[in-house]
C-alpha positions in Angstrom: 17.3 -63.1 -41.6 19.9 -61.9 -39.0 19.4 -58.3 -40.1 15.7 -58.6 -39.9 15.9 -60.0 -36.4 18.3 -57.3 -35.3 16.1 -54.5 -36.6 13.0 -56.1 -35.1 14.8 -56.3 -31.7 15.9 -52.7 -32.0 12.3 -51.5 -32.9 11.0 -53.5 -29.9 13.6 -51.8 -27.6 12.7 -48.4 -29.0 9.0 -49.1 -28.3 9.7 -50.2 -24.8 11.9 -47.1 -24.2 9.1 -44.8 -25.5 6.5 -46.5 -23.4 8.7 -46.3 -20.3 9.4 -42.6 -20.9 5.6 -41.9 -21.4 4.7 -43.7 -18.2 7.4 -41.9 -16.2 6.3 -38.5 -17.7 2.6 -39.2 -16.8 3.6 -40.3 -13.2 5.7 -37.2 -12.8 2.9 -34.9 -14.0 0.4 -36.6 -11.6 2.9 -36.3 -8.7 3.6 -32.6 -9.5 -0.2 -31.8 -9.7 -0.8 -33.6 -6.4 2.1 -31.7 -4.8 1.0 -28.4 -6.2 -2.6 -29.0 -4.8 -1.4 -30.2 -1.4 1.7 -28.1 -0.7 1.2 -25.0 -2.9 5.0 -24.2 -2.6 6.8 -23.3 -5.8 10.2 -24.1 -4.6 9.3 -27.7 -3.7 7.6 -28.2 -7.1 10.7 -26.8 -9.0 13.0 -29.1 -7.0 10.8 -32.1 -7.7 10.7 -31.2 -11.5 14.4 -30.9 -11.6 14.9 -34.3 -9.8 12.4 -36.0 -12.1 14.0 -34.6 -15.3 17.4 -35.7 -14.2 16.1 -39.2 -13.4 14.4 -39.4 -16.8 17.6 -38.3 -18.6 19.7 -40.9 -16.6 17.2 -43.7 -17.3 17.0 -42.9 -21.0 20.8 -42.7 -21.5 21.2 -46.0 -19.6 18.6 -47.6 -21.8 20.3 -46.2 -25.0 23.7 -47.5 -23.7 22.3 -50.9 -23.0 20.7 -50.9 -26.5 24.0 -50.0 -28.3 26.1 -52.5 -26.4 
């Protein structure tokens, strides 16, 4: 029973992480599109993309660390 509960909890965590990542990616895409339409500056877009990618990486790693501990 304990093993089943643990695996179920892990799968739930994985699903939550996936959902969060998908939502973040969608939001990032929308923001980038809006910025491109409004600003039309490549440098700004590149900077925003880099920042968002780093944020995604940090959040995912933190979630993975939380899951393992």
